[in-house]
N, C-alpha and C positions, 0 to 999 in steps of 0.2 A: 435327200429330200425331206424326210421326217428329223432330222438334226438341225436344217435350217429353219425349219416352224418352231423348233421349242426355243430358238435363238430367238426371233423374232417378238414372244409371247413375254420372254426373259426381260429384253430389252423396252418392252411395252412396259410392264409393270412396274419398272425400276424408273424410267421416266416419270411414271402418274405419281409416283409416292414420293419423291423428289420433286416435286413442282413448287415455285416461287410462292411462298407464305403470302409474300407483300402485294401480287398479282389478284383481285379480286375475284377472276375468271379460273383461278386456276383452281384444284381440286385438294382437297387436305386430306390426309391419311387418317381414318376413322382411328380416336383412340379407345383403348377398352380399359376400363375403369374395374382394377380386380377388389369384389368383394369379400374382405377375410371372413373367414368362419369362425366364428366364434368360440370359444373352446371352453367348455363348464368344468371351475376347478370345485371338486369335492371337499368342502373343509369336513377333517375328521370331525367327531364327536369326541368330545374328552370322555375319559371312563369315571364314572362317580368313583370318589375316594372311600374304600372299603371304609366304615366307621366300626370301630372296637365296641364291644358291647359294653352297654353301660348300665349302670344299676347303682339305687343308693344304697347306703350302709347307715344300721344304727349303732351305735359305738357305745360301747360296754366298758364301764371302769371302776371306781370307786370316787365317794368322797376327799378321801385324802391318802397319804400312800399306805400301803398293809393294811387301812380298815375301814370303818367307816361304813355309810351308806351305799349299795349298789345304785350308779346312777346312768343312766342315758343320755346319748347326745344324737338329739335328731330335732328338724324341725315340724315338731307336732302340729303346730298351728296352723302351717301352708303346704304342709307333707301329705303325702299319703301312697295308700299301694295300688298302682295302674294293673287295671288288669287288662291286659293286652290280648289273652287266647282266648277261646271257646271252645268248648264240644256240646253238642245236642246229644241228649239220652232220652230216649224212647219216643221221638215226636220224629216228623218227615217233613220233605222237602228241605228248601232253602230257610223257611221261617221256624223250621223246628215245629212244625202244628203240632198242639199236643202233647206236646214233650218240655223238657226241662234240657235249661241251659248252664252248665256250669263256667261260669267266667274267673279267669284264675289269672296268677301273675305271681313271680319273683321276685321284686325288688319294692322294698329294700329288704336288704339281708342283714344280719347280727355278725357284728364283728368287735373282739376285743380290741380298744384301745393300746396303742404302741408307744413307744417313748417318744419317739416322732411327732406323735399327733396329743401327748400328753396335755391337759390346760390344770389353771390350777387346780378345779375343784372337778377332775377327771384323770384319775390317777392309773397308769395300767393295775389286772390284777395279778395276784401273786399266781406263777404258775402254779398248772394244777387245779386253779380253784374252778370246781364245778358250778356252772351254770344254771339254772335249770327258771324255764320262762312258764307262768302261773297264769291262765285268763280269770281277771276279775267279773269282766261283764263281755256280753259277746249279743249281737244284736241276730235276727232269727236269718237263716239263709246264709249268716259267715261262719266259715271255718279257716281254721289253720291248718295245714300239716305238712312233716316232717317223717319222711319215708310212710313206713307203714300207719305213720298215729296222726288221729283227726281228732282236734279240738275244736266242739262245736258248743261249749256247755262252762259255764262259770266254774273255777274249782279245779277244772284238768289240767296238768301242767306235762311237761316234755322236758328233759334234759338237753341243752343247748350245746352242749361240749365242757372240756377241759381247758382252762384258758393257758395258753393264746388257741384263737379258736376263730376260725370266719365259716359259717356255713347260711345256707339258704333251704329258706320252708316256701311253703308256697300258701299265698293269699287265696284265699277263695271264696265267690260269691253262686249259691245254688238258686235259680229263681225260676219258675215257671214261663216258659217261650212267651207268653201272651204279659210279661211285664214287661216295664219299660225300667231297667236299673238305674237309668240317671236322673229320672226322677224323684229316687229315694236317697235316704242318708241310711249309709252302712257302714259300722263301727265296729273294733273290740278293743275292751281295754285289758291292760294286763300288766305283770309287773315281775321280774326281776329277781329271784331267791340263791343265794348262794349256799350249796350243801356243806355243811360238817365246817364253818369255818366262822371268824369273829365278822366276818363281815353283814350286816345289816341288810332288811330286805330295800327294796327301792321304791320308791313314792310309784301309784300307778299311772301308766302314760294310755293315752288312745289312741288309735291308729282311724285313720278314715279309708276304707275303698271306695275307689272309681273306678267305672267303666270306662274304657275307649270308646266312643261316640262313633267311631264307625264302624266298629263289628258289631253292636247291637245294630246299627241302620241295616249292615247286610244281613243282618240274621231276621230282618222284619220285612225285606224287600219286596215279600211275597205279600205282604198283606197281613202279618202279625199282627 
């Protein structure tokens, strides 16, 4: 009896689903439209390409091969020593209130010119030539440091090295935290002297120091 009932239900369903579509009184099978689920594709974020540390150089050589005046190759008119780091001394808070800020940077460096970079009036120095950096004039607050030697007055000097060499010093500006270094002009004038040689001292060169704006803005964000 149960088996017969099931058979009747199956027959009825089959007959309803297969009705003549041309007959207006016939019933049509309901159509089920599937809505596809959107697939979120996550695009990978490209990793930034690491940049090699960049710094400028003051190239040192001589006016002619084996002698003449010491020469420096650098765009002193447009170039400058960019002070990218800062240190608060004796101050409080992010603004270094009541303290002193030391702005510093290591570019440009000093490097003797090689044969591949030699020019008509910038010839390589003889090997072993000892070169000294001598301060001619320096603005208040400006310092030049090589190791434990700090130059902050005219007449002071430091040995850069024996040719060939490539050395980094530290250009520094020491100011009260309440002073905006981007509104002032700070520079140091120096010359190069070759010890115990026939090379003549160079002409004076003036290098400007510039503090990166964002560093000072961060230091004074709290109302300095």
